[in-house]
PDB file of N, CA, C and O in Angstrom:
ATOM      1  N   MET A   1     -69.415 115.522 -90.469  1.00  0.00           N
ATOM      2  CA  MET A   1     -69.594 114.742 -91.663  1.00  0.00           C
ATOM      3  C   MET A   1     -70.639 113.675 -91.414  1.00  0.00           C
ATOM      4  O   MET A   1     -70.548 112.904 -90.458  1.00  0.00           O
ATOM      5  N   ASP A   2     -71.595 113.643 -92.253  1.00  0.00           N
ATOM      6  CA  ASP A   2     -72.629 112.621 -92.134  1.00  0.00           C
ATOM      7  C   ASP A   2     -72.309 111.478 -93.092  1.00  0.00           C
ATOM      8  O   ASP A   2     -72.075 111.680 -94.283  1.00  0.00           O
ATOM      9  N   ALA A   3     -72.307 110.291 -92.539  1.00  0.00           N
ATOM     10  CA  ALA A   3     -72.075 109.109 -93.362  1.00  0.00           C
ATOM     11  C   ALA A   3     -73.397 108.612 -93.916  1.00  0.00           C
ATOM     12  O   ALA A   3     -74.457 108.840 -93.332  1.00  0.00           O
ATOM     13  N   LEU A   4     -73.321 107.940 -95.034  1.00  0.00           N
ATOM     14  CA  LEU A   4     -74.538 107.384 -95.616  1.00  0.00           C
ATOM     15  C   LEU A   4     -75.112 106.285 -94.720  1.00  0.00           C
ATOM     16  O   LEU A   4     -76.319 106.226 -94.485  1.00  0.00           O
ATOM     17  N   ILE A   5     -74.236 105.429 -94.232  1.00  0.00           N
ATOM     18  CA  ILE A   5     -74.663 104.345 -93.350  1.00  0.00           C
ATOM     19  C   ILE A   5     -73.910 104.507 -92.042  1.00  0.00           C
ATOM     20  O   ILE A   5     -72.679 104.523 -92.018  1.00  0.00           O
ATOM     21  N   HIS A   6     -74.645 104.623 -90.975  1.00  0.00           N
ATOM     22  CA  HIS A   6     -74.023 104.766 -89.662  1.00  0.00           C
ATOM     23  C   HIS A   6     -73.802 103.370 -89.080  1.00  0.00           C
ATOM     24  O   HIS A   6     -74.752 102.665 -88.740  1.00  0.00           O
ATOM     25  N   PHE A   7     -72.532 102.988 -88.973  1.00  0.00           N
ATOM     26  CA  PHE A   7     -72.182 101.659 -88.469  1.00  0.00           C
ATOM     27  C   PHE A   7     -71.085 101.837 -87.431  1.00  0.00           C
ATOM     28  O   PHE A   7     -69.959 102.191 -87.782  1.00  0.00           O
ATOM     29  N   PRO A   8     -71.390 101.599 -86.162  1.00  0.00           N
ATOM     30  CA  PRO A   8     -70.395 101.830 -85.107  1.00  0.00           C
ATOM     31  C   PRO A   8     -69.165 100.930 -85.261  1.00  0.00           C
ATOM     32  O   PRO A   8     -69.247  99.809 -85.763  1.00  0.00           O
ATOM     33  N   LEU A   9     -68.044 101.448 -84.819  1.00  0.00           N
ATOM     34  CA  LEU A   9     -66.779 100.718 -84.909  1.00  0.00           C
ATOM     35  C   LEU A   9     -66.824  99.432 -84.095  1.00  0.00           C
ATOM     36  O   LEU A   9     -66.251  98.421 -84.503  1.00  0.00           O
ATOM     37  N   THR A  10     -67.492  99.458 -82.959  1.00  0.00           N
ATOM     38  CA  THR A  10     -67.566  98.256 -82.109  1.00  0.00           C
ATOM     39  C   THR A  10     -68.238  97.111 -82.851  1.00  0.00           C
ATOM     40  O   THR A  10     -67.762  95.977 -82.804  1.00  0.00           O
ATOM     41  N   TRP A  11     -69.324  97.395 -83.527  1.00  0.00           N
ATOM     42  CA  TRP A  11     -70.020  96.346 -84.269  1.00  0.00           C
ATOM     43  C   TRP A  11     -69.168  95.838 -85.428  1.00  0.00           C
ATOM     44  O   TRP A  11     -69.176  94.645 -85.733  1.00  0.00           O
ATOM     45  N   MET A  12     -68.445  96.725 -86.063  1.00  0.00           N
ATOM     46  CA  MET A  12     -67.595  96.316 -87.170  1.00  0.00           C
ATOM     47  C   MET A  12     -66.489  95.375 -86.677  1.00  0.00           C
ATOM     48  O   MET A  12     -66.187  94.371 -87.323  1.00  0.00           O
ATOM     49  N   VAL A  13     -65.892  95.705 -85.536  1.00  0.00           N
ATOM     50  CA  VAL A  13     -64.844  94.854 -84.970  1.00  0.00           C
ATOM     51  C   VAL A  13     -65.421  93.507 -84.558  1.00  0.00           C
ATOM     52  O   VAL A  13     -64.818  92.470 -84.833  1.00  0.00           O
ATOM     53  N   LEU A  14     -66.580  93.504 -83.904  1.00  0.00           N
ATOM     54  CA  LEU A  14     -67.201  92.248 -83.477  1.00  0.00           C
ATOM     55  C   LEU A  14     -67.581  91.366 -84.664  1.00  0.00           C
ATOM     56  O   LEU A  14     -67.362  90.155 -84.628  1.00  0.00           O
ATOM     57  N   LEU A  15     -68.137  91.948 -85.696  1.00  0.00           N
ATOM     58  CA  LEU A  15     -68.484  91.167 -86.882  1.00  0.00           C
ATOM     59  C   LEU A  15     -67.241  90.623 -87.584  1.00  0.00           C
ATOM     60  O   LEU A  15     -67.244  89.487 -88.059  1.00  0.00           O
ATOM     61  N   SER A  16     -66.197  91.414 -87.649  1.00  0.00           N
ATOM     62  CA  SER A  16     -64.955  90.948 -88.276  1.00  0.00           C
ATOM     63  C   SER A  16     -64.347  89.794 -87.491  1.00  0.00           C
ATOM     64  O   SER A  16     -63.924  88.800 -88.080  1.00  0.00           O
ATOM     65  N   LEU A  17     -64.300  89.916 -86.168  1.00  0.00           N
ATOM     66  CA  LEU A  17     -63.767  88.832 -85.342  1.00  0.00           C
ATOM     67  C   LEU A  17     -64.634  87.584 -85.434  1.00  0.00           C
ATOM     68  O   LEU A  17     -64.117  86.470 -85.514  1.00  0.00           O
ATOM     69  N   GLY A  18     -65.935  87.765 -85.423  1.00  0.00           N
ATOM     70  CA  GLY A  18     -66.846  86.623 -85.550  1.00  0.00           C
ATOM     71  C   GLY A  18     -66.645  85.901 -86.871  1.00  0.00           C
ATOM     72  O   GLY A  18     -66.592  84.672 -86.909  1.00  0.00           O
ATOM     73  N   PHE A  19     -66.534  86.658 -87.951  1.00  0.00           N
ATOM     74  CA  PHE A  19     -66.301  86.063 -89.266  1.00  0.00           C
ATOM     75  C   PHE A  19     -64.965  85.325 -89.292  1.00  0.00           C
ATOM     76  O   PHE A  19     -64.873  84.220 -89.827  1.00  0.00           O
ATOM     77  N   PHE A  20     -63.935  85.931 -88.719  1.00  0.00           N
ATOM     78  CA  PHE A  20     -62.616  85.299 -88.669  1.00  0.00           C
ATOM     79  C   PHE A  20     -62.667  83.969 -87.922  1.00  0.00           C
ATOM     80  O   PHE A  20     -62.105  82.981 -88.394  1.00  0.00           O
ATOM     81  N   PHE A  21     -63.330  83.926 -86.765  1.00  0.00           N
ATOM     82  CA  PHE A  21     -63.410  82.693 -85.984  1.00  0.00           C
ATOM     83  C   PHE A  21     -64.229  81.617 -86.692  1.00  0.00           C
ATOM     84  O   PHE A  21     -63.872  80.440 -86.645  1.00  0.00           O
ATOM     85  N   VAL A  22     -65.303  81.999 -87.334  1.00  0.00           N
ATOM     86  CA  VAL A  22     -66.119  81.019 -88.060  1.00  0.00           C
ATOM     87  C   VAL A  22     -65.316  80.391 -89.198  1.00  0.00           C
ATOM     88  O   VAL A  22     -65.336  79.172 -89.370  1.00  0.00           O
ATOM     89  N   VAL A  23     -64.617  81.205 -89.968  1.00  0.00           N
ATOM     90  CA  VAL A  23     -63.811  80.688 -91.075  1.00  0.00           C
ATOM     91  C   VAL A  23     -62.668  79.824 -90.553  1.00  0.00           C
ATOM     92  O   VAL A  23     -62.381  78.768 -91.118  1.00  0.00           O
ATOM     93  N   THR A  24     -62.018  80.261 -89.485  1.00  0.00           N
ATOM     94  CA  THR A  24     -60.916  79.490 -88.909  1.00  0.00           C
ATOM     95  C   THR A  24     -61.387  78.123 -88.432  1.00  0.00           C
ATOM     96  O   THR A  24     -60.749  77.116 -88.740  1.00  0.00           O
ATOM     97  N   PHE A  25     -62.484  78.063 -87.688  1.00  0.00           N
ATOM     98  CA  PHE A  25     -62.981  76.783 -87.191  1.00  0.00           C
ATOM     99  C   PHE A  25     -63.490  75.892 -88.323  1.00  0.00           C
ATOM    100  O   PHE A  25     -63.362  74.669 -88.252  1.00  0.00           O
ATOM    101  N   TYR A  26     -64.059  76.489 -89.358  1.00  0.00           N
ATOM    102  CA  TYR A  26     -64.509  75.702 -90.506  1.00  0.00           C
ATOM    103  C   TYR A  26     -63.328  74.971 -91.142  1.00  0.00           C
ATOM    104  O   TYR A  26     -63.387  73.761 -91.361  1.00  0.00           O
ATOM    105  N   PHE A  27     -62.249  75.711 -91.440  1.00  0.00           N
ATOM    106  CA  PHE A  27     -61.093  75.072 -92.061  1.00  0.00           C
ATOM    107  C   PHE A  27     -60.397  74.112 -91.112  1.00  0.00           C
ATOM    108  O   PHE A  27     -59.873  73.092 -91.561  1.00  0.00           O
ATOM    109  N   TRP A  28     -60.371  74.398 -89.829  1.00  0.00           N
ATOM    110  CA  TRP A  28     -59.761  73.508 -88.849  1.00  0.00           C
ATOM    111  C   TRP A  28     -60.478  72.160 -88.856  1.00  0.00           C
ATOM    112  O   TRP A  28     -59.835  71.113 -88.931  1.00  0.00           O
ATOM    113  N   ILE A  29     -61.795  72.185 -88.779  1.00  0.00           N
ATOM    114  CA  ILE A  29     -62.573  70.946 -88.761  1.00  0.00           C
ATOM    115  C   ILE A  29     -62.430  70.207 -90.088  1.00  0.00           C
ATOM    116  O   ILE A  29     -62.321  68.982 -90.114  1.00  0.00           O
ATOM    117  N   ARG A  30     -62.431  70.952 -91.181  1.00  0.00           N
ATOM    118  CA  ARG A  30     -62.322  70.324 -92.499  1.00  0.00           C
ATOM    119  C   ARG A  30     -60.983  69.610 -92.672  1.00  0.00           C
ATOM    120  O   ARG A  30     -60.955  68.479 -93.156  1.00  0.00           O
ATOM    121  N   PHE A  31     -59.876  70.242 -92.287  1.00  0.00           N
ATOM    122  CA  PHE A  31     -58.568  69.621 -92.446  1.00  0.00           C
ATOM    123  C   PHE A  31     -58.353  68.484 -91.453  1.00  0.00           C
ATOM    124  O   PHE A  31     -57.680  67.507 -91.784  1.00  0.00           O
ATOM    125  N   GLU A  32     -58.901  68.584 -90.254  1.00  0.00           N
ATOM    126  CA  GLU A  32     -58.807  67.474 -89.302  1.00  0.00           C
ATOM    127  C   GLU A  32     -59.527  66.248 -89.842  1.00  0.00           C
ATOM    128  O   GLU A  32     -59.029  65.129 -89.718  1.00  0.00           O
ATOM    129  N   ASP A  33     -60.694  66.450 -90.439  1.00  0.00           N
ATOM    130  CA  ASP A  33     -61.451  65.342 -91.014  1.00  0.00           C
ATOM    131  C   ASP A  33     -60.694  64.720 -92.180  1.00  0.00           C
ATOM    132  O   ASP A  33     -60.682  63.499 -92.336  1.00  0.00           O
ATOM    133  N   ARG A  34     -60.062  65.560 -93.001  1.00  0.00           N
ATOM    134  CA  ARG A  34     -59.283  65.052 -94.128  1.00  0.00           C
ATOM    135  C   ARG A  34     -58.100  64.216 -93.645  1.00  0.00           C
ATOM    136  O   ARG A  34     -57.825  63.153 -94.201  1.00  0.00           O
ATOM    137  N   ASP A  35     -57.400  64.688 -92.613  1.00  0.00           N
ATOM    138  CA  ASP A  35     -56.267  63.939 -92.078  1.00  0.00           C
ATOM    139  C   ASP A  35     -56.711  62.622 -91.461  1.00  0.00           C
ATOM    140  O   ASP A  35     -56.034  61.606 -91.621  1.00  0.00           O
ATOM    141  N   GLU A  36     -57.836  62.625 -90.761  1.00  0.00           N
ATOM    142  CA  GLU A  36     -58.359  61.399 -90.157  1.00  0.00           C
ATOM    143  C   GLU A  36     -58.719  60.383 -91.236  1.00  0.00           C
ATOM    144  O   GLU A  36     -58.452  59.191 -91.080  1.00  0.00           O
ATOM    145  N   ARG A  37     -59.318  60.842 -92.320  1.00  0.00           N
ATOM    146  CA  ARG A  37     -59.690  59.949 -93.419  1.00  0.00           C
ATOM    147  C   ARG A  37     -58.442  59.344 -94.067  1.00  0.00           C
ATOM    148  O   ARG A  37     -58.428  58.157 -94.391  1.00  0.00           O
ATOM    149  N   LYS A  38     -57.388  60.159 -94.259  1.00  0.00           N
ATOM    150  CA  LYS A  38     -56.135  59.643 -94.819  1.00  0.00           C
ATOM    151  C   LYS A  38     -55.516  58.593 -93.900  1.00  0.00           C
ATOM    152  O   LYS A  38     -55.008  57.575 -94.370  1.00  0.00           O
ATOM    153  N   TYR A  39     -55.559  58.841 -92.593  1.00  0.00           N
ATOM    154  CA  TYR A  39     -54.986  57.907 -91.636  1.00  0.00           C
ATOM    155  C   TYR A  39     -55.745  56.577 -91.662  1.00  0.00           C
ATOM    156  O   TYR A  39     -55.130  55.512 -91.605  1.00  0.00           O
ATOM    157  N   ARG A  40     -57.083  56.635 -91.747  1.00  0.00           N
ATOM    158  CA  ARG A  40     -57.880  55.408 -91.809  1.00  0.00           C
ATOM    159  C   ARG A  40     -57.598  54.631 -93.094  1.00  0.00           C
ATOM    160  O   ARG A  40     -57.518  53.403 -93.067  1.00  0.00           O
ATOM    161  N   GLU A  41     -57.447  55.333 -94.219  1.00  0.00           N
ATOM    162  CA  GLU A  41     -57.137  54.663 -95.483  1.00  0.00           C
ATOM    163  C   GLU A  41     -55.758  54.014 -95.431  1.00  0.00           C
ATOM    164  O   GLU A  41     -55.568  52.919 -95.960  1.00  0.00           O
ATOM    165  N   LEU A  42     -54.804  54.676 -94.802  1.00  0.00           N
ATOM    166  CA  LEU A  42     -53.464  54.118 -94.681  1.00  0.00           C
ATOM    167  C   LEU A  42     -53.469  52.895 -93.773  1.00  0.00           C
ATOM    168  O   LEU A  42     -52.727  51.942 -94.013  1.00  0.00           O
ATOM    169  N   GLY A  43     -54.297  52.913 -92.732  1.00  0.00           N
ATOM    170  CA  GLY A  43     -54.391  51.769 -91.828  1.00  0.00           C
ATOM    171  C   GLY A  43     -55.060  50.567 -92.457  1.00  0.00           C
ATOM    172  O   GLY A  43     -54.929  49.454 -91.946  1.00  0.00           O
ATOM    173  N   ALA A  44     -55.777  50.762 -93.553  1.00  0.00           N
ATOM    174  CA  ALA A  44     -56.471  49.666 -94.224  1.00  0.00           C
ATOM    175  C   ALA A  44     -55.589  48.981 -95.259  1.00  0.00           C
ATOM    176  O   ALA A  44     -56.066  48.124 -96.002  1.00  0.00           O
ATOM    177  N   THR A  45     -54.310  49.343 -95.320  1.00  0.00           N
ATOM    178  CA  THR A  45     -53.398  48.705 -96.262  1.00  0.00           C
ATOM    179  C   THR A  45     -52.365  47.889 -95.500  1.00  0.00           C
ATOM    180  O   THR A  45     -52.062  48.168 -94.340  1.00  0.00           O
ATOM    181  N   ALA A  46     -51.833  46.882 -96.171  1.00  0.00           N
ATOM    182  CA  ALA A  46     -50.790  46.042 -95.585  1.00  0.00           C
ATOM    183  C   ALA A  46     -49.485  46.307 -96.338  1.00  0.00           C
ATOM    184  O   ALA A  46     -49.489  46.463 -97.559  1.00  0.00           O
ATOM    185  N   LEU A  47     -48.384  46.357 -95.616  1.00  0.00           N
ATOM    186  CA  LEU A  47     -47.075  46.644 -96.202  1.00  0.00           C
ATOM    187  C   LEU A  47     -46.296  45.343 -96.373  1.00  0.00           C
ATOM    188  O   LEU A  47     -46.268  44.500 -95.476  1.00  0.00           O
ATOM    189  N   PHE A  48     -45.669  45.193 -97.528  1.00  0.00           N
ATOM    190  CA  PHE A  48     -44.898  43.992 -97.837  1.00  0.00           C
ATOM    191  C   PHE A  48     -43.497  44.380 -98.305  1.00  0.00           C
ATOM    192  O   PHE A  48     -43.280  45.469 -98.837  1.00  0.00           O
ATOM    193  N   HIS A  49     -42.541  43.450 -98.090  1.00  0.00           N
ATOM    194  CA  HIS A  49     -41.165  43.618 -98.559  1.00  0.00           C
ATOM    195  C   HIS A  49     -40.786  42.341 -99.286  1.00  0.00           C
ATOM    196  O   HIS A  49     -40.816  41.256 -98.704  1.00  0.00           O
ATOM    197  N   CYS A  50     -40.433  42.467-100.545  1.00  0.00           N
ATOM    198  CA  CYS A  50     -40.076  41.301-101.349  1.00  0.00           C
ATOM    199  C   CYS A  50     -38.670  40.835-100.977  1.00  0.00           C
ATOM    200  O   CYS A  50     -37.725  41.625-100.958  1.00  0.00           O
ATOM    201  N   VAL A  51     -38.546  39.532-100.680  1.00  0.00           N
ATOM    202  CA  VAL A  51     -37.235  38.991-100.305  1.00  0.00           C
ATOM    203  C   VAL A  51     -36.370  38.711-101.534  1.00  0.00           C
ATOM    204  O   VAL A  51     -35.159  38.531-101.409  1.00  0.00           O
ATOM    205  N   LYS A  52     -36.977  38.674-102.709  1.00  0.00           N
ATOM    206  CA  LYS A  52     -36.231  38.386-103.935  1.00  0.00           C
ATOM    207  C   LYS A  52     -35.622  39.649-104.550  1.00  0.00           C
ATOM    208  O   LYS A  52     -34.429  39.685-104.850  1.00  0.00           O
ATOM    209  N   CYS A  53     -36.455  40.693-104.736  1.00  0.00           N
ATOM    210  CA  CYS A  53     -35.955  41.897-105.421  1.00  0.00           C
ATOM    211  C   CYS A  53     -35.825  43.112-104.494  1.00  0.00           C
ATOM    212  O   CYS A  53     -35.278  44.134-104.909  1.00  0.00           O
ATOM    213  N   GLY A  54     -36.315  43.025-103.247  1.00  0.00           N
ATOM    214  CA  GLY A  54     -36.179  44.119-102.298  1.00  0.00           C
ATOM    215  C   GLY A  54     -37.217  45.221-102.441  1.00  0.00           C
ATOM    216  O   GLY A  54     -37.086  46.275-101.818  1.00  0.00           O
ATOM    217  N   GLU A  55     -38.235  44.998-103.243  1.00  0.00           N
ATOM    218  CA  GLU A  55     -39.289  45.994-103.479  1.00  0.00           C
ATOM    219  C   GLU A  55     -40.187  46.129-102.248  1.00  0.00           C
ATOM    220  O   GLU A  55     -40.570  45.130-101.641  1.00  0.00           O
ATOM    221  N   LEU A  56     -40.521  47.374-101.884  1.00  0.00           N
ATOM    222  CA  LEU A  56     -41.529  47.645-100.854  1.00  0.00           C
ATOM    223  C   LEU A  56     -42.828  47.974-101.567  1.00  0.00           C
ATOM    224  O   LEU A  56     -42.841  48.803-102.477  1.00  0.00           O
ATOM    225  N   PHE A  57     -43.931  47.329-101.162  1.00  0.00           N
ATOM    226  CA  PHE A  57     -45.212  47.604-101.807  1.00  0.00           C
ATOM    227  C   PHE A  57     -46.347  47.439-100.815  1.00  0.00           C
ATOM    228  O   PHE A  57     -46.216  46.763 -99.794  1.00  0.00           O
ATOM    229  N   GLN A  58     -47.477  48.081-101.143  1.00  0.00           N
ATOM    230  CA  GLN A  58     -48.671  48.034-100.299  1.00  0.00           C
ATOM    231  C   GLN A  58     -49.797  47.348-101.048  1.00  0.00           C
ATOM    232  O   GLN A  58     -49.886  47.403-102.274  1.00  0.00           O
ATOM    233  N   VAL A  59     -50.668  46.691-100.259  1.00  0.00           N
ATOM    234  CA  VAL A  59     -51.848  46.033-100.810  1.00  0.00           C
ATOM    235  C   VAL A  59     -53.034  46.454 -99.967  1.00  0.00           C
ATOM    236  O   VAL A  59     -52.941  46.498 -98.740  1.00  0.00           O
ATOM    237  N   ARG A  60     -54.154  46.764-100.617  1.00  0.00           N
ATOM    238  CA  ARG A  60     -55.366  47.120 -99.870  1.00  0.00           C
ATOM    239  C   ARG A  60     -55.897  45.900 -99.135  1.00  0.00           C
ATOM    240  O   ARG A  60     -55.857  44.778 -99.640  1.00  0.00           O
ATOM    241  N   GLY A  61     -56.397  46.149 -97.924  1.00  0.00           N
ATOM    242  CA  GLY A  61     -56.949  45.063 -97.117  1.00  0.00           C
ATOM    243  C   GLY A  61     -55.899  44.486 -96.188  1.00  0.00           C
ATOM    244  O   GLY A  61     -54.713  44.791 -96.308  1.00  0.00           O
ATOM    245  N   GLN A  62     -56.336  43.665 -95.279  1.00  0.00           N
ATOM    246  CA  GLN A  62     -55.439  43.054 -94.298  1.00  0.00           C
ATOM    247  C   GLN A  62     -55.079  41.636 -94.742  1.00  0.00           C
ATOM    248  O   GLN A  62     -55.555  40.663 -94.158  1.00  0.00           O
ATOM    249  N   LYS A  63     -54.251  41.520 -95.759  1.00  0.00           N
ATOM    250  CA  LYS A  63     -53.837  40.230 -96.301  1.00  0.00           C
ATOM    251  C   LYS A  63     -52.533  39.801 -95.645  1.00  0.00           C
ATOM    252  O   LYS A  63     -51.729  40.636 -95.232  1.00  0.00           O
ATOM    253  N   GLU A  64     -52.333  38.496 -95.552  1.00  0.00           N
ATOM    254  CA  GLU A  64     -51.104  37.964 -94.958  1.00  0.00           C
ATOM    255  C   GLU A  64     -50.032  37.694 -96.011  1.00  0.00           C
ATOM    256  O   GLU A  64     -48.841  37.752 -95.705  1.00  0.00           O
ATOM    257  N   THR A  65     -50.442  37.400 -97.252  1.00  0.00           N
ATOM    258  CA  THR A  65     -49.488  37.175 -98.337  1.00  0.00           C
ATOM    259  C   THR A  65     -49.931  37.964 -99.562  1.00  0.00           C
ATOM    260  O   THR A  65     -51.119  38.219 -99.760  1.00  0.00           O
ATOM    261  N   ALA A  66     -48.947  38.347-100.386  1.00  0.00           N
ATOM    262  CA  ALA A  66     -49.246  39.060-101.632  1.00  0.00           C
ATOM    263  C   ALA A  66     -48.097  38.863-102.605  1.00  0.00           C
ATOM    264  O   ALA A  66     -46.952  38.650-102.205  1.00  0.00           O
ATOM    265  N   ASP A  67     -48.423  38.939-103.887  1.00  0.00           N
ATOM    266  CA  ASP A  67     -47.411  38.804-104.931  1.00  0.00           C
ATOM    267  C   ASP A  67     -46.750  40.154-105.188  1.00  0.00           C
ATOM    268  O   ASP A  67     -47.413  41.191-105.217  1.00  0.00           O
ATOM    269  N   CYS A  68     -45.443  40.123-105.371  1.00  0.00           N
ATOM    270  CA  CYS A  68     -44.678  41.339-105.654  1.00  0.00           C
ATOM    271  C   CYS A  68     -45.053  41.854-107.044  1.00  0.00           C
ATOM    272  O   CYS A  68     -45.097  41.070-107.992  1.00  0.00           O
ATOM    273  N   PRO A  69     -45.326  43.155-107.187  1.00  0.00           N
ATOM    274  CA  PRO A  69     -45.670  43.689-108.511  1.00  0.00           C
ATOM    275  C   PRO A  69     -44.468  43.739-109.465  1.00  0.00           C
ATOM    276  O   PRO A  69     -44.652  43.800-110.680  1.00  0.00           O
ATOM    277  N   ALA A  70     -43.249  43.714-108.931  1.00  0.00           N
ATOM    278  CA  ALA A  70     -42.061  43.801-109.786  1.00  0.00           C
ATOM    279  C   ALA A  70     -41.625  42.432-110.310  1.00  0.00           C
ATOM    280  O   ALA A  70     -41.363  42.282-111.503  1.00  0.00           O
ATOM    281  N   CYS A  71     -41.545  41.419-109.413  1.00  0.00           N
ATOM    282  CA  CYS A  71     -41.013  40.122-109.844  1.00  0.00           C
ATOM    283  C   CYS A  71     -42.029  38.979-109.730  1.00  0.00           C
ATOM    284  O   CYS A  71     -41.801  37.908-110.292  1.00  0.00           O
ATOM    285  N   GLY A  72     -43.137  39.180-109.020  1.00  0.00           N
ATOM    286  CA  GLY A  72     -44.172  38.157-108.933  1.00  0.00           C
ATOM    287  C   GLY A  72     -44.001  37.155-107.804  1.00  0.00           C
ATOM    288  O   GLY A  72     -44.818  36.241-107.686  1.00  0.00           O
ATOM    289  N   LYS A  73     -42.977  37.284-106.972  1.00  0.00           N
ATOM    290  CA  LYS A  73     -42.767  36.346-105.864  1.00  0.00           C
ATOM    291  C   LYS A  73     -43.806  36.586-104.772  1.00  0.00           C
ATOM    292  O   LYS A  73     -44.143  37.728-104.459  1.00  0.00           O
ATOM    293  N   ASN A  74     -44.305  35.496-104.201  1.00  0.00           N
ATOM    294  CA  ASN A  74     -45.274  35.578-103.111  1.00  0.00           C
ATOM    295  C   ASN A  74     -44.515  35.873-101.814  1.00  0.00           C
ATOM    296  O   ASN A  74     -43.567  35.164-101.477  1.00  0.00           O
ATOM    297  N   ASN A  75     -44.931  36.925-101.080  1.00  0.00           N
ATOM    298  CA  ASN A  75     -44.233  37.369 -99.874  1.00  0.00           C
ATOM    299  C   ASN A  75     -45.183  37.432 -98.693  1.00  0.00           C
ATOM    300  O   ASN A  75     -46.394  37.591 -98.851  1.00  0.00           O
ATOM    301  N   LEU A  76     -44.606  37.303 -97.506  1.00  0.00           N
ATOM    302  CA  LEU A  76     -45.372  37.459 -96.276  1.00  0.00           C
ATOM    303  C   LEU A  76     -45.438  38.934 -95.899  1.00  0.00           C
ATOM    304  O   LEU A  76     -44.615  39.744 -96.324  1.00  0.00           O
ATOM    305  N   ARG A  77     -46.428  39.251 -95.103  1.00  0.00           N
ATOM    306  CA  ARG A  77     -46.651  40.628 -94.656  1.00  0.00           C
ATOM    307  C   ARG A  77     -45.498  41.094 -93.765  1.00  0.00           C
ATOM    308  O   ARG A  77     -44.953  40.310 -92.988  1.00  0.00           O
ATOM    309  N   LEU A  78     -45.136  42.358 -93.880  1.00  0.00           N
ATOM    310  CA  LEU A  78     -44.078  42.952 -93.069  1.00  0.00           C
ATOM    311  C   LEU A  78     -44.641  43.300 -91.703  1.00  0.00           C
ATOM    312  O   LEU A  78     -45.657  43.989 -91.615  1.00  0.00           O
ATOM    313  N   ARG A  79     -44.008  42.843 -90.646  1.00  0.00           N
ATOM    314  CA  ARG A  79     -44.483  43.097 -89.278  1.00  0.00           C
ATOM    315  C   ARG A  79     -43.470  43.974 -88.551  1.00  0.00           C
ATOM    316  O   ARG A  79     -42.259  43.833 -88.725  1.00  0.00           O
ATOM    317  N   PHE A  80     -43.994  44.875 -87.738  1.00  0.00           N
ATOM    318  CA  PHE A  80     -43.132  45.760 -86.959  1.00  0.00           C
ATOM    319  C   PHE A  80     -43.287  45.460 -85.496  1.00  0.00           C
ATOM    320  O   PHE A  80     -42.645  46.098 -84.663  1.00  0.00           O
TER     321      PHE A  80
END
């Protein structure tokens, strides 16, 4: 049987594996970068706990005091 296009099995396997590895590494790098960006954004926020109403809230930036969005009381930053 003569095929229209003669393409050896070895080349087909090598191209398939190469394509698989390229796609895998592309998504690996992309998701690692996304996770790193989320972690940096989370680190740029400050966590607060309101002593009046018990609300937990976040504020962008490294602030030491912030007003509670629920009751308006000024609170100190939560430290761990």
